[in-house]
DRENTORKOL-3810 file (N, C-alpha, C; in nm, 4 decimals):
REM DRENTORKOL-3810
@n.u->0.6814; n.v->1.3323; n.w->-0.7629; ca.u->0.6258; ca.v->1.3912; ca.w->-0.8787; c.u->0.5563; c.v->1.2863; c.w->-0.9628
@n.u->0.4313; n.v->1.3144; n.w->-1.0044; ca.u->0.3572; ca.v->1.2221; ca.w->-1.0838; c.u->0.3780; c.v->1.2389; c.w->-1.2284
@n.u->0.3835; n.v->1.1288; n.w->-1.3046; ca.u->0.4044; ca.v->1.1409; ca.w->-1.4511; c.u->0.2832; c.v->1.2101; c.w->-1.5158
@n.u->0.3120; n.v->1.2726; n.w->-1.6296; ca.u->0.2073; ca.v->1.3420; ca.w->-1.7087; c.u->0.1081; c.v->1.2363; c.w->-1.7614
@n.u->-0.0139; n.v->1.2842; n.w->-1.7931; ca.u->-0.1224; ca.v->1.1959; ca.w->-1.8395; c.u->-0.0919; c.v->1.1099; c.w->-1.9576
@n.u->-0.0296; n.v->1.1640; n.w->-2.0647; ca.u->-0.0016; ca.v->1.0836; ca.w->-2.1817; c.u->0.1068; c.v->0.9784; c.w->-2.1506
@n.u->0.2008; n.v->1.0126; n.w->-2.0649; ca.u->0.3021; ca.v->0.9170; ca.w->-2.0228; c.u->0.2345; c.v->0.8052; c.w->-1.9427
@n.u->0.1419; n.v->0.8425; n.w->-1.8562; ca.u->0.0702; ca.v->0.7383; ca.w->-1.7756; c.u->-0.0078; c.v->0.6443; c.w->-1.8711
@n.u->-0.0745; n.v->0.7022; n.w->-1.9660; ca.u->-0.1544; ca.v->0.6179; ca.w->-2.0583; c.u->-0.0623; c.v->0.5217; c.w->-2.1392
@n.u->0.0539; n.v->0.5725; n.w->-2.1815; ca.u->0.1486; ca.v->0.4914; ca.w->-2.2572; c.u->0.2032; c.v->0.3782; c.w->-2.1716
@n.u->0.2469; n.v->0.4117; n.w->-2.0487; ca.u->0.3002; ca.v->0.3101; ca.w->-1.9622; c.u->0.1917; c.v->0.2104; c.w->-1.9190
@n.u->0.0698; n.v->0.2561; n.w->-1.9016; ca.u->-0.0432; ca.v->0.1740; ca.w->-1.8679; c.u->-0.0683; c.v->0.0735; c.w->-1.9786
@n.u->-0.0678; n.v->0.1196; n.w->-2.1006; ca.u->-0.0904; ca.v->0.0321; ca.w->-2.2177; c.u->0.0189; c.v->-0.0791; c.w->-2.2261
@n.u->0.1409; n.v->-0.0436; n.w->-2.1919; ca.u->0.2507; ca.v->-0.1393; ca.w->-2.1922; c.u->0.2234; c.v->-0.2507; c.w->-2.0887
@n.u->0.1772; n.v->-0.2113; n.w->-1.9721; ca.u->0.1473; ca.v->-0.3062; ca.w->-1.8659; c.u->0.0305; c.v->-0.3949; c.w->-1.9068
@n.u->-0.0750; n.v->-0.3312; n.w->-1.9645; ca.u->-0.1914; ca.v->-0.4061; ca.w->-2.0111; c.u->-0.1470; c.v->-0.5088; c.w->-2.1131
@n.u->-0.0678; n.v->-0.4713; n.w->-2.2092; ca.u->-0.0202; ca.v->-0.5625; ca.w->-2.3134; c.u->0.0554; c.v->-0.6851; c.w->-2.2535
@n.u->0.1248; n.v->-0.6600; n.w->-2.1488; ca.u->0.1996; ca.v->-0.7658; ca.w->-2.0808; c.u->0.1104; c.v->-0.8730; c.w->-2.0205
@n.u->-0.0036; n.v->-0.8305; n.w->-1.9715; ca.u->-0.0954; ca.v->-0.9253; ca.w->-1.8980; c.u->-0.2254; c.v->-0.9561; c.w->-1.9662
@n.u->-0.2534; n.v->-0.8885; n.w->-2.0806; ca.u->-0.3863; ca.v->-0.9020; ca.w->-2.1449; c.u->-0.4211; c.v->-1.0466; c.w->-2.1905
@n.u->-0.3193; n.v->-1.1266; n.w->-2.2162; ca.u->-0.3436; ca.v->-1.2659; ca.w->-2.2590; c.u->-0.3818; c.v->-1.3591; c.w->-2.1484
@n.u->-0.3706; n.v->-1.3164; n.w->-2.0267; ca.u->-0.4058; ca.v->-1.4002; ca.w->-1.9159; c.u->-0.5576; c.v->-1.4120; c.w->-1.8995
@n.u->-0.6039; n.v->-1.5229; n.w->-1.8434; ca.u->-0.7393; ca.v->-1.5315; ca.w->-1.8083; c.u->-0.7657; c.v->-1.4490; c.w->-1.6857
@n.u->-0.8645; n.v->-1.3646; n.w->-1.6874; ca.u->-0.8861; ca.v->-1.2725; ca.w->-1.5738; c.u->-0.7697; c.v->-1.1792; c.w->-1.5493
@n.u->-0.7390; n.v->-1.0944; n.w->-1.6458; ca.u->-0.6179; ca.v->-1.0157; ca.w->-1.6357; c.u->-0.6216; c.v->-0.8903; c.w->-1.5484
@n.u->-0.7416; n.v->-0.8515; n.w->-1.4979; ca.u->-0.7484; ca.v->-0.7259; ca.w->-1.4267; c.u->-0.6567; c.v->-0.7173; c.w->-1.3062
@n.u->-0.6581; n.v->-0.8162; n.w->-1.2172; ca.u->-0.5722; ca.v->-0.8092; ca.w->-1.0978; c.u->-0.4261; c.v->-0.8085; c.w->-1.1392
@n.u->-0.3770; n.v->-0.8926; n.w->-1.2272; ca.u->-0.2385; ca.v->-0.8873; ca.w->-1.2659; c.u->-0.2030; c.v->-0.7481; c.w->-1.3258
@n.u->-0.2906; n.v->-0.6897; n.w->-1.4042; ca.u->-0.2649; ca.v->-0.5577; ca.w->-1.4592; c.u->-0.2533; c.v->-0.4544; c.w->-1.3490
@n.u->-0.3423; n.v->-0.4573; n.w->-1.2514; ca.u->-0.3347; ca.v->-0.3638; ca.w->-1.1420; c.u->-0.2039; c.v->-0.3826; c.w->-1.0604
@n.u->-0.1710; n.v->-0.5082; n.w->-1.0365; ca.u->-0.0403; ca.v->-0.5331; ca.w->-0.9642; c.u->0.0747; c.v->-0.4781; c.w->-1.0498
@n.u->0.0688; n.v->-0.4955; n.w->-1.1823; ca.u->0.1770; ca.v->-0.4449; ca.w->-1.2668; c.u->0.1827; c.v->-0.2933; c.w->-1.2653
@n.u->0.0665; n.v->-0.2283; n.w->-1.2608; ca.u->0.0651; ca.v->-0.0839; ca.w->-1.2526; c.u->0.1245; c.v->-0.0351; c.w->-1.1187
@n.u->0.0846; n.v->-0.1048; n.w->-1.0134; ca.u->0.1372; ca.v->-0.0681; ca.w->-0.8793; c.u->0.2869; c.v->-0.0809; c.w->-0.8781
@n.u->0.3409; n.v->-0.1872; n.w->-0.9434; ca.u->0.4831; ca.v->-0.2010; ca.w->-0.9514; c.u->0.5486; c.v->-0.0952; c.w->-1.0399
@n.u->0.4844; n.v->-0.0628; n.w->-1.1519; ca.u->0.5365; ca.v->0.0368; ca.w->-1.2432; c.u->0.5411; c.v->0.1803; c.w->-1.1839
@n.u->0.4324; n.v->0.2173; n.w->-1.1202; ca.u->0.4210; ca.v->0.3546; ca.w->-1.0722; c.u->0.4365; c.v->0.3684; c.w->-0.9204
@n.u->0.4194; n.v->0.2601; n.w->-0.8475; ca.u->0.4189; ca.v->0.2714; ca.w->-0.7030; c.u->0.2782; c.v->0.2929; c.w->-0.6490
@n.u->0.1789; n.v->0.3085; n.w->-0.7390; ca.u->0.0417; ca.v->0.3267; ca.w->-0.7089; c.u->-0.0363; c.v->0.3037; c.w->-0.8398
@n.u->-0.1726; n.v->0.3038; n.w->-0.8338; ca.u->-0.2528; ca.v->0.2902; ca.w->-0.9493; c.u->-0.3127; c.v->0.4262; c.w->-0.9819
@n.u->-0.2564; n.v->0.4933; n.w->-1.0855; ca.u->-0.3058; ca.v->0.6266; ca.w->-1.1179; c.u->-0.4493; c.v->0.6275; c.w->-1.1682
@n.u->-0.5244; n.v->0.7279; n.w->-1.1279; ca.u->-0.6627; ca.v->0.7415; ca.w->-1.1747; c.u->-0.6703; c.v->0.7456; c.w->-1.3276
@n.u->-0.5691; n.v->0.8007; n.w->-1.3911; ca.u->-0.5703; ca.v->0.8126; ca.w->-1.5357; c.u->-0.5616; c.v->0.6782; c.w->-1.6023
@n.u->-0.5158; n.v->0.5752; n.w->-1.5307; ca.u->-0.5037; ca.v->0.4396; ca.w->-1.5840; c.u->-0.6369; c.v->0.3663; c.w->-1.5960
@n.u->-0.7299; n.v->0.4080; n.w->-1.5105; ca.u->-0.8527; ca.v->0.3289; ca.w->-1.4958; c.u->-0.9336; c.v->0.3198; c.w->-1.6312
@n.u->-0.9598; n.v->0.4317; n.w->-1.6983; ca.u->-1.0314; ca.v->0.4267; ca.w->-1.8262; c.u->-0.9539; c.v->0.3506; c.w->-1.9328
@n.u->-0.8250; n.v->0.3554; n.w->-1.9299; ca.u->-0.7411; ca.v->0.2838; ca.w->-2.0274; c.u->-0.7578; c.v->0.1358; c.w->-2.0067
@n.u->-0.7581; n.v->0.0906; n.w->-1.8820; ca.u->-0.7793; ca.v->-0.0501; ca.w->-1.8513; c.u->-0.9204; c.v->-0.0906; c.w->-1.8911
@n.u->-1.0205; n.v->-0.0120; n.w->-1.8561; ca.u->-1.1613; ca.v->-0.0445; ca.w->-1.8830; c.u->-1.1767; c.v->-0.0671; c.w->-2.0347
@n.u->-1.1193; n.v->0.0265; n.w->-2.1115; ca.u->-1.1381; ca.v->0.0183; ca.w->-2.2601; c.u->-1.0688; c.v->-0.1077; c.w->-2.3132
@n.u->-0.9482; n.v->-0.1322; n.w->-2.2651; ca.u->-0.8728; ca.v->-0.2518; ca.w->-2.3145; c.u->-0.9371; c.v->-0.3854; c.w->-2.2756
@n.u->-1.0035; n.v->-0.3916; n.w->-2.1627; ca.u->-1.0686; ca.v->-0.5139; ca.w->-2.1160; c.u->-1.2136; c.v->-0.5241; c.w->-2.1515
@n.u->-1.2667; n.v->-0.4119; n.w->-2.2062; ca.u->-1.4093; ca.v->-0.4064; ca.w->-2.2427; c.u->-1.4992; c.v->-0.4241; c.w->-2.1217
@n.u->-1.4608; n.v->-0.3523; n.w->-2.0150; ca.u->-1.5435; ca.v->-0.3500; ca.w->-1.8928; c.u->-1.5662; c.v->-0.2004; c.w->-1.8580
@n.u->-1.6579; n.v->-0.1789; n.w->-1.7653; ca.u->-1.6867; ca.v->-0.0406; ca.w->-1.7295; c.u->-1.5766; c.v->0.0208; c.w->-1.6402
@n.u->-1.5717; n.v->0.1529; n.w->-1.6483; ca.u->-1.4814; ca.v->0.2288; ca.w->-1.5550; c.u->-1.5204; c.v->0.1927; c.w->-1.4112
@n.u->-1.6500; n.v->0.1794; n.w->-1.3853; ca.u->-1.6964; ca.v->0.1512; ca.w->-1.2470; c.u->-1.6451; c.v->0.0161; c.w->-1.1997
@n.u->-1.6367; n.v->-0.0836; n.w->-1.2909; ca.u->-1.5877; ca.v->-0.2127; ca.w->-1.2461; c.u->-1.4390; c.v->-0.2030; c.w->-1.2080
@n.u->-1.3585; n.v->-0.1302; n.w->-1.2880; ca.u->-1.2168; ca.v->-0.1146; ca.w->-1.2573; c.u->-1.2025; c.v->-0.0413; c.w->-1.1272
@n.u->-1.2720; n.v->0.0696; n.w->-1.1130; ca.u->-1.2709; ca.v->0.1495; ca.w->-0.9874; c.u->-1.3072; c.v->0.0656; c.w->-0.8667
@n.u->-1.4138; n.v->-0.0143; n.w->-0.8822; ca.u->-1.4581; ca.v->-0.0994; ca.w->-0.7728; c.u->-1.3520; c.v->-0.1949; c.w->-0.7225
@n.u->-1.2770; n.v->-0.2539; n.w->-0.8166; ca.u->-1.1756; ca.v->-0.3487; ca.w->-0.7795; c.u->-1.0593; c.v->-0.2737; c.w->-0.7122
@n.u->-1.0193; n.v->-0.1626; n.w->-0.7696; ca.u->-0.9075; ca.v->-0.0873; ca.w->-0.7102; c.u->-0.9394; c.v->-0.0399; c.w->-0.5698
@n.u->-1.0617; n.v->0.0050; n.w->-0.5475; ca.u->-1.0955; ca.v->0.0528; ca.w->-0.4115; c.u->-1.1290; c.v->-0.0613; c.w->-0.3144
@n.u->-1.1701; n.v->-0.1754; n.w->-0.3662; ca.u->-1.2050; ca.v->-0.2897; ca.w->-0.2771; c.u->-1.0808; c.v->-0.3443; c.w->-0.2077
@n.u->-0.9732; n.v->-0.3681; n.w->-0.2813; ca.u->-0.8545; ca.v->-0.4287; ca.w->-0.2266; c.u->-0.7651; c.v->-0.3178; c.w->-0.1676
@n.u->-0.7332; n.v->-0.3366; n.w->-0.0405; ca.u->-0.6573; ca.v->-0.2271; ca.w->0.0346; c.u->-0.5130; c.v->-0.2183; c.w->-0.0063
@n.u->-0.4577; n.v->-0.3159; n.w->-0.0779; ca.u->-0.3162; ca.v->-0.3093; ca.w->-0.1160; c.u->-0.2907; c.v->-0.2180; c.w->-0.2373
@n.u->-0.3951; n.v->-0.1881; n.w->-0.3054; ca.u->-0.3784; ca.v->-0.0891; ca.w->-0.4225; c.u->-0.3793; c.v->0.0500; c.w->-0.3684
@n.u->-0.2759; n.v->0.1268; n.w->-0.3970; ca.u->-0.2655; ca.v->0.2620; ca.w->-0.3581; c.u->-0.3168; c.v->0.3498; c.w->-0.4696
@n.u->-0.3856; n.v->0.4592; n.w->-0.4329; ca.u->-0.4380; ca.v->0.5521; ca.w->-0.5296; c.u->-0.3473; c.v->0.6743; c.w->-0.5441
@n.u->-0.2478; n.v->0.6850; n.w->-0.4549; ca.u->-0.1539; ca.v->0.7953; ca.w->-0.4570; c.u->-0.0135; c.v->0.7396; c.w->-0.4261
@n.u->0.0888; n.v->0.8090; n.w->-0.4643; ca.u->0.2242; ca.v->0.7599; ca.w->-0.4362; c.u->0.2480; c.v->0.7436; c.w->-0.2881
@n.u->0.3211; n.v->0.6375; n.w->-0.2530; ca.u->0.3535; ca.v->0.6135; ca.w->-0.1178; c.u->0.4849; c.v->0.6830; c.w->-0.0821
@n.u->0.5187; n.v->0.6863; n.w->0.0438; ca.u->0.6447; ca.v->0.7445; ca.w->0.0888; c.u->0.7600; c.v->0.6505; c.w->0.0513
@n.u->0.8816; n.v->0.6923; n.w->0.0829; ca.u->0.9991; ca.v->0.6114; ca.w->0.0575; c.u->0.9922; c.v->0.4807; c.w->0.1301
@n.u->0.9315; n.v->0.4870; n.w->0.2491; ca.u->0.9124; ca.v->0.3658; ca.w->0.3289; c.u->0.7626; c.v->0.3446; c.w->0.3503
@n.u->0.7180; n.v->0.2170; n.w->0.3569; ca.u->0.5811; ca.v->0.1864; ca.w->0.3896; c.u->0.5803; c.v->0.1016; c.w->0.5173
@n.u->0.5160; n.v->0.1505; n.w->0.6179; ca.u->0.5024; ca.v->0.0837; ca.w->0.7441; c.u->0.3596; c.v->0.0374; c.w->0.7646
@n.u->0.3420; n.v->-0.0932; n.w->0.7804; ca.u->0.2082; ca.v->-0.1464; ca.w->0.8024; c.u->0.2031; c.v->-0.2063; c.w->0.9445
@n.u->0.1002; n.v->-0.1619; n.w->1.0198; ca.u->0.0861; ca.v->-0.2086; ca.w->1.1554; c.u->-0.0330; c.v->-0.3060; c.w->1.1583
@n.u->-0.0130; n.v->-0.4263; n.w->1.2087; ca.u->-0.1200; ca.v->-0.5257; ca.w->1.2128; c.u->-0.2306; c.v->-0.4832; c.w->1.3080
@n.u->-0.3522; n.v->-0.4939; n.w->1.2619; ca.u->-0.4699; ca.v->-0.4584; ca.w->1.3391; c.u->-0.5651; c.v->-0.5746; c.w->1.3605
@n.u->-0.5183; n.v->-0.6942; n.w->1.3340; ca.u->-0.5967; ca.v->-0.8142; ca.w->1.3467; c.u->-0.6182; c.v->-0.8471; c.w->1.4973
@n.u->-0.7080; n.v->-0.9400; n.w->1.5239; ca.u->-0.7473; ca.v->-0.9640; ca.w->1.6634; c.u->-0.6333; c.v->-1.0106; c.w->1.7557
@n.u->-0.5461; n.v->-1.0974; n.w->1.7025; ca.u->-0.4355; ca.v->-1.1443; ca.w->1.7842; c.u->-0.3436; c.v->-1.0302; c.w->1.8259
@n.u->-0.3140; n.v->-0.9409; n.w->1.7308; ca.u->-0.2280; ca.v->-0.8271; ca.w->1.7615; c.u->-0.3002; c.v->-0.7327; c.w->1.8548
@n.u->-0.4301; n.v->-0.7127; n.w->1.8298; ca.u->-0.5091; ca.v->-0.6213; ca.w->1.9155; c.u->-0.5041; c.v->-0.6731; c.w->2.0630
@n.u->-0.5119; n.v->-0.8061; n.w->2.0803; ca.u->-0.5145; ca.v->-0.8609; ca.w->2.2152; c.u->-0.3791; c.v->-0.8422; c.w->2.2826
@n.u->-0.2733; n.v->-0.8177; n.w->2.2023; ca.u->-0.1410; ca.v->-0.7980; ca.w->2.2567; c.u->-0.0947; c.v->-0.6495; c.w->2.2542
@n.u->-0.1940; n.v->-0.5572; n.w->2.2302; ca.u->-0.1631; ca.v->-0.4167; ca.w->2.2436; c.u->-0.1364; c.v->-0.3363; c.w->2.1172
@n.u->-0.1850; n.v->-0.3882; n.w->2.0042; ca.u->-0.1557; ca.v->-0.3153; ca.w->1.8796; c.u->-0.2232; c.v->-0.1796; c.w->1.8727
@n.u->-0.3325; n.v->-0.1620; n.w->1.9441; ca.u->-0.3965; ca.v->-0.0297; ca.w->1.9445; c.u->-0.3021; c.v->0.0741; c.w->2.0054
@n.u->-0.2361; n.v->0.0407; n.w->2.1123; ca.u->-0.1399; ca.v->0.1345; ca.w->2.1779; c.u->-0.0185; c.v->0.1524; c.w->2.0874
@n.u->0.0276; n.v->0.0443; n.w->2.0222; ca.u->0.1408; ca.v->0.0509; ca.w->1.9314; c.u->0.1082; c.v->0.1480; c.w->1.8175
@n.u->-0.0137; n.v->0.1315; n.w->1.7590; ca.u->-0.0575; ca.v->0.2156; ca.w->1.6441; c.u->-0.0604; c.v->0.3610; c.w->1.6911
@n.u->-0.1176; n.v->0.3837; n.w->1.8082; ca.u->-0.1293; ca.v->0.5216; ca.w->1.8566; c.u->0.0077; c.v->0.5841; c.w->1.8806
@n.u->0.1027; n.v->0.5040; n.w->1.9284; ca.u->0.2352; ca.v->0.5542; ca.w->1.9587; c.u->0.3115; c.v->0.5872; c.w->1.8266
@n.u->0.3009; n.v->0.4961; n.w->1.7303; ca.u->0.3777; ca.v->0.5174; ca.w->1.6006; c.u->0.3151; c.v->0.6380; c.w->1.5273
@n.u->0.1854; n.v->0.6566; n.w->1.5387; ca.u->0.1216; ca.v->0.7707; ca.w->1.4776; c.u->0.1755; c.v->0.8978; c.w->1.5423
@n.u->0.1897; n.v->0.8942; n.w->1.6689; ca.u->0.2416; ca.v->1.0094; ca.w->1.7430; c.u->0.3877; c.v->1.0342; c.w->1.7031
@n.u->0.4696; n.v->0.9286; n.w->1.6977; ca.u->0.6100; ca.v->0.9449; ca.w->1.6641; c.u->0.6272; c.v->0.9993; c.w->1.5177
@n.u->0.5444; n.v->0.9524; n.w->1.4269; ca.u->0.5600; ca.v->0.9909; ca.w->1.2860; c.u->0.4788; c.v->1.1158; c.w->1.2499
@n.u->0.3826; n.v->1.1518; n.w->1.3340; ca.u->0.3007; ca.v->1.2700; ca.w->1.3064; c.u->0.2000; c.v->1.2462; c.w->1.1949
@n.u->0.1628; n.v->1.1249; n.w->1.1696; ca.u->0.0629; ca.v->1.0884; ca.w->1.0662; c.u->-0.0282; c.v->0.9803; c.w->1.1140
@n.u->-0.1433; n.v->0.9708; n.w->1.0502; ca.u->-0.2376; ca.v->0.8637; ca.w->1.0836; c.u->-0.2338; c.v->0.7560; c.w->0.9756
@n.u->-0.3176; n.v->0.6534; n.w->0.9927; ca.u->-0.3270; ca.v->0.5484; ca.w->0.8956; c.u->-0.3704; c.v->0.6084; c.w->0.7592
@n.u->-0.3207; n.v->0.5524; n.w->0.6527; ca.u->-0.3510; ca.v->0.5947; ca.w->0.5154; c.u->-0.2926; c.v->0.7329; c.w->0.4856
@n.u->-0.1929; n.v->0.7736; n.w->0.5617; ca.u->-0.1319; ca.v->0.9035; ca.w->0.5344; c.u->0.0156; c.v->0.8863; c.w->0.5069
@n.u->0.0715; n.v->0.9858; n.w->0.4385; ca.u->0.2142; ca.v->0.9926; ca.w->0.4096; c.u->0.2702; c.v->1.1205; c.w->0.4720
@n.u->0.3860; n.v->1.1036; n.w->0.5337; ca.u->0.4537; ca.v->1.2197; ca.w->0.5950; c.u->0.4746; c.v->1.3300; c.w->0.4880
@n.u->0.4605; n.v->1.4522; n.w->0.5303; ca.u->0.4807; ca.v->1.5666; ca.w->0.4372; c.u->0.6141; c.v->1.5631; c.w->0.3635
@n.u->0.7167; n.v->1.5113; n.w->0.4279; ca.u->0.8493; ca.v->1.5037; ca.w->0.3638; c.u->0.8607; c.v->1.3788; c.w->0.2746
@n.u->0.7539; n.v->1.2972; n.w->0.2637; ca.u->0.7538; ca.v->1.1816; ca.w->0.1765; c.u->0.8304; c.v->1.0648; c.w->0.2286
@n.u->0.8749; n.v->1.0702; n.w->0.3547; ca.u->0.9592; ca.v->0.9676; ca.w->0.4104; c.u->0.8864; c.v->0.8359; c.w->0.4352
@n.u->0.7594; n.v->0.8401; n.w->0.4750; ca.u->0.6936; ca.v->0.7162; ca.w->0.5194; c.u->0.5411; c.v->0.7262; c.w->0.4988
@n.u->0.4837; n.v->0.6153; n.w->0.4634; ca.u->0.3393; ca.v->0.5983; ca.w->0.4572; c.u->0.2985; c.v->0.4936; c.w->0.5622
@n.u->0.1945; n.v->0.5238; n.w->0.6336; ca.u->0.1502; ca.v->0.4376; ca.w->0.7439; c.u->0.0174; c.v->0.3757; c.w->0.7029
@n.u->0.0095; n.v->0.2430; n.w->0.7156; ca.u->-0.1094; ca.v->0.1690; ca.w->0.6748; c.u->-0.1449; c.v->0.0633; c.w->0.7773
@n.u->-0.2733; n.v->0.0387; n.w->0.7955; ca.u->-0.3118; ca.v->-0.0747; ca.w->0.8754; c.u->-0.3040; c.v->-0.2034; c.w->0.7851
@n.u->-0.2844; n.v->-0.3130; n.w->0.8508; ca.u->-0.2900; ca.v->-0.4404; ca.w->0.7740; c.u->-0.3595; c.v->-0.5409; c.w->0.8658
@n.u->-0.4250; n.v->-0.6350; n.w->0.8123; ca.u->-0.5087; ca.v->-0.7298; ca.w->0.8895; c.u->-0.4563; c.v->-0.8692; c.w->0.8733
@n.u->-0.3533; n.v->-0.8955; n.w->0.9509; ca.u->-0.2848; ca.v->-1.0233; ca.w->0.9711; c.u->-0.1656; c.v->-1.0437; c.w->0.8845
@n.u->-0.0553; n.v->-1.0535; n.w->0.9509; ca.u->0.0749; ca.v->-1.0815; ca.w->0.8849; c.u->0.1185; c.v->-1.2263; c.w->0.9083
@n.u->0.0339; n.v->-1.3013; n.w->0.9801; ca.u->0.0692; ca.v->-1.4418; ca.w->1.0116; c.u->0.1746; c.v->-1.4491; c.w->1.1170
@n.u->0.1908; n.v->-1.3499; n.w->1.1980; ca.u->0.2890; ca.v->-1.3514; ca.w->1.3085; c.u->0.2132; c.v->-1.3522; c.w->1.4434
@n.u->0.1041; n.v->-1.4135; n.w->1.4502; ca.u->0.0229; ca.v->-1.4049; ca.w->1.5693; c.u->0.0980; c.v->-1.4491; c.w->1.6960
@n.u->0.1883; n.v->-1.5425; n.w->1.6876; ca.u->0.2665; ca.v->-1.5844; ca.w->1.8039; c.u->0.3696; c.v->-1.4802; c.w->1.8436
@n.u->0.3942; n.v->-1.3833; n.w->1.7550; ca.u->0.4929; ca.v->-1.2756; ca.w->1.7852; c.u->0.4236; c.v->-1.1410; c.w->1.7928
@n.u->0.2933; n.v->-1.1365; n.w->1.8252; ca.u->0.2173; ca.v->-1.0134; ca.w->1.8244; c.u->0.2643; c.v->-0.9212; c.w->1.9387
@n.u->0.2473; n.v->-0.7893; n.w->1.9169; ca.u->0.2010; ca.v->-0.7190; ca.w->1.7994; c.u->0.3052; c.v->-0.7128; c.w->1.6932
@n.u->0.2623; n.v->-0.7110; n.w->1.5675; ca.u->0.3521; ca.v->-0.7202; ca.w->1.4545; c.u->0.3349; c.v->-0.6039; c.w->1.3559
@n.u->0.4327; n.v->-0.5858; n.w->1.2718; ca.u->0.4316; ca.v->-0.4850; ca.w->1.1686; c.u->0.5096; c.v->-0.5347; c.w->1.0477
@n.u->0.5034; n.v->-0.4568; n.w->0.9417; ca.u->0.5823; ca.v->-0.4883; ca.w->0.8252; c.u->0.6402; c.v->-0.3497; c.w->0.7762
@n.u->0.7718; n.v->-0.3471; n.w->0.7587; ca.u->0.8389; ca.v->-0.2256; ca.w->0.7123; c.u->0.9045; c.v->-0.2618; c.w->0.5787
@n.u->0.8587; n.v->-0.1976; n.w->0.4753; ca.u->0.9147; ca.v->-0.2203; ca.w->0.3425; c.u->0.9220; c.v->-0.3679; c.w->0.3032
@n.u->0.8180; n.v->-0.4428; n.w->0.3411; ca.u->0.8068; ca.v->-0.5791; ca.w->0.3095; c.u->0.8738; c.v->-0.6784; c.w->0.4039
@n.u->0.9431; n.v->-0.6269; n.w->0.5099; ca.u->1.0030; ca.v->-0.7115; ca.w->0.6064; c.u->0.9191; c.v->-0.7141; c.w->0.7369
@n.u->0.8883; n.v->-0.8321; n.w->0.7882; ca.u->0.8062; ca.v->-0.8397; ca.w->0.9045; c.u->0.8868; c.v->-0.8150; c.w->1.0315
@n.u->0.8185; n.v->-0.7605; n.w->1.1280; ca.u->0.8780; ca.v->-0.7267; ca.w->1.2609; c.u->0.7826; c.v->-0.7755; c.w->1.3692
@n.u->0.8252; n.v->-0.8607; n.w->1.4519; ca.u->0.7388; ca.v->-0.9125; ca.w->1.5559; c.u->0.7733; c.v->-0.8556; c.w->1.6933
@n.u->0.6834; n.v->-0.8814; n.w->1.7865; ca.u->0.7053; ca.v->-0.8406; ca.w->1.9245; c.u->0.7408; c.v->-0.6909; c.w->1.9400
@n.u->0.6549; n.v->-0.6085; n.w->1.8782; ca.u->0.6772; ca.v->-0.4616; ca.w->1.8830; c.u->0.6676; c.v->-0.4130; c.w->2.0244
@n.u->0.7551; n.v->-0.3240; n.w->2.0606; ca.u->0.7479; ca.v->-0.2549; ca.w->2.1873; c.u->0.7957; c.v->-0.1140; c.w->2.1682
@n.u->0.7991; n.v->-0.0360; n.w->2.2778; ca.u->0.8283; ca.v->0.1038; ca.w->2.2675; c.u->0.9721; c.v->0.1267; c.w->2.2053
@n.u->1.0658; n.v->0.0430; n.w->2.2431; ca.u->1.2011; ca.v->0.0581; ca.w->2.1913; c.u->1.2089; c.v->0.0326; c.w->2.0402
@n.u->1.1399; n.v->-0.0716; n.w->1.9950; ca.u->1.1396; ca.v->-0.1010; ca.w->1.8528; c.u->1.0681; c.v->0.0090; c.w->1.7714
@n.u->0.9637; n.v->0.0647; n.w->1.8327; ca.u->0.8929; ca.v->0.1740; ca.w->1.7627; c.u->0.9873; c.v->0.2964; c.w->1.7445
@n.u->1.0616; n.v->0.3246; n.w->1.8468; ca.u->1.1608; ca.v->0.4369; ca.w->1.8389; c.u->1.2605; c.v->0.4111; c.w->1.7260
@n.u->1.3116; n.v->0.2893; n.w->1.7188; ca.u->1.4037; ca.v->0.2503; ca.w->1.6133; c.u->1.3460; c.v->0.2624; c.w->1.4738
@n.u->1.2198; n.v->0.2136; n.w->1.4575; ca.u->1.1510; ca.v->0.2216; ca.w->1.3327; c.u->1.1290; c.v->0.3659; c.w->1.2920
@n.u->1.0849; n.v->0.4470; n.w->1.3830; ca.u->1.0629; ca.v->0.5875; ca.w->1.3531; c.u->1.1897; c.v->0.6575; c.w->1.3094
@n.u->1.2991; n.v->0.6261; n.w->1.3751; ca.u->1.4269; ca.v->0.6863; ca.w->1.3344; c.u->1.4711; c.v->0.6372; c.w->1.1993
@n.u->1.4528; n.v->0.5100; n.w->1.1724; ca.u->1.4919; ca.v->0.4461; ca.w->1.0410; c.u->1.4194; c.v->0.5084; c.w->0.9252
@n.u->1.2889; n.v->0.5236; n.w->0.9417; ca.u->1.2110; ca.v->0.5734; ca.w->0.8279; c.u->1.2290; c.v->0.7261; c.w->0.8017
@n.u->1.2812; n.v->0.7944; n.w->0.8976; ca.u->1.3045; ca.v->0.9390; ca.w->0.8813; c.u->1.4361; c.v->0.9700; c.w->0.8092
@n.u->1.5200; n.v->0.8643; n.w->0.7903; ca.u->1.6510; ca.v->0.8898; ca.w->0.7234; c.u->1.6294; c.v->0.9231; c.w->0.5779
END
């Protein structure tokens, strides 16, 4: 359930006040909002723009440029599958296809029951353990069919 607009504006203002004194506060503010809400609500963008005296388009451009900012709430679990070259050379395309099949969702989607969001990521620094993934901030290397089954079962709990 998403918070109401006035609540979003109030909570956004609190986050802005926390980071407004920093030099170049936009990214810390966006990170703060992501932490506060689990995503960056559209209703926050004009509040940020006004507070920083920048255009709505500038704020929107930054939010949409960086792939780690979510525009909608994520599932209870977030699974990121590495799609960088080293992982691709070790079969991440097949891994991605299989996990999508197991979860019934594609990249940038959340399961209807809200259990998991699936996202691509471009390098986790585990190239020697490719293919790799990250589940709720924890890295997993050397993915195979058995590990995918375990991950799918875990995120459905």
